C-alpha positions, 0 to 999 in steps of 0.5 A: 511346818511338815511335821510334829511329834504325832506326824508318821512316816512310812521307811522302808516298809514300817509305818513310824514316828517322823520325829523318829525316823533318820538318814544317814550322814553317809548317803550317797543322796546326800553326798550327790543328789542321787535319789527320786522325788515325787510331788502328789496331792491328795483332795478332801471330798465327798467320798474321803481322801481323794489322791489325783492320778497317783498311778501316774505319780508313782509310775513316774517315780519307778522311771526316774529309780530306773534310769537312776539304777536304784533298785525299787521293788514297790508296785504301782498299786502297793504304793497307792495303797500305802499312801492312803494308810499314811494319810489316814494315819496322819488323819489327813485329806488334804495333804501334799504327799512326797515320795522320797527314794534315797540311796545308800552309803556309797562314796563311788560314782556307781549307783548305791545297791542299797535303797530307802523307800520313804513317804512323808505328808502334811499340809500344805496350800498352793505352792505359788500361792493365789496372786498373780505372779512377777516373773524374772527371766533367768540367767540359768537354764534347764539341763541340756537334757542330753546331760541327764535324764530331764523328766525324771524327778532326780533331786540332785536336778533342783540345785538348778530350781534352787538357783533359779528361785534365790535369783528372783526372789534377790531381785525382788520376783515372785519366780523364775522362768528359764529357757533351755539350751536353744533359747526357748522358753522351757519352765519356771523353778517348778512348773511347767507353762502355757501361753495364750496368744490370740486366743490359743494356748501354747505349752512348750514340747517334752524334751527339754522340760519336766513333764508333768503330769498337770501339765498333761492333766491341763492338756487332756483339759482343754481337748474336751472342752474345746479350747484350743492348744498346740505344743510347741517350741516358742522364744522369749520374744513372743512370750513376751508378746503373749497375751496371757501367761500361766504356770501349771503344777502339783503343788502350784495347781494352776497360777496367773502371771502378771508381768515378766520382766518389764513386760505387763501381760495384757489380757483381765486373768479374768478372761482368760483361759488360764482362770478358767482353767484353773476352775475346770483343775479344781473340780477336776482333781476333787472328782466333780468336774461334768465332760459335755461329752460324759454319757 
């Protein structure tokens, strides 16, 4: 699904066939989850492949490596150049890109000094599809921000996402919604959340969430398009009185919700801000959005 005999990855300074790359069975990433990664998208445009907000993604990757004491010597610009070359070698333009930084063999709980830099890419549609989602409130919470760096994409953190997704899927839902330690709405298992109420959008503030790059882009588009948006805490009860709701993420892009637990969002999706933003976001990533205040 993710690679074939011809697929190429970037691995520790070289472009190699994916099937020839290997990992260390004693890696600290494998044993303890001490690694960092990113999810990035490239889009086919009239001018060729366009990696959306590559610098922002690689800046976050470097932040994650820094807080986890993982050595990563590449600059954002170098990583971007490598990624464009990788797309070319794989003959891809519309692609999902997965940079992954793993740590070497070390059974102690001090970060290994050995670092492996891997970048992979493959064709991948919208992670959550295009249909409206049926969502379950999870029994699992987002990690306490005093227990880890919640804004770093650390590989081990995503056990929390796997637990909540398994729970939701096993009960016939499409996705899981997680609350934070204070009982406020945080995010879904792999994307941020926006709710619409009385013509205005609300999204949880930074602090207990993964501060998504797509989330930030949606806020920017709202501000440019005159769509009212506010970052604030809100409860599950407040969400279950909302007119509409949608998730945002690099893999998911923008996807609407049909229901949350027993609550059906009453507003027709095609009449919501989320539907409008889904189209505006697509134009943005393709470099086709015309800003009204542009000269």
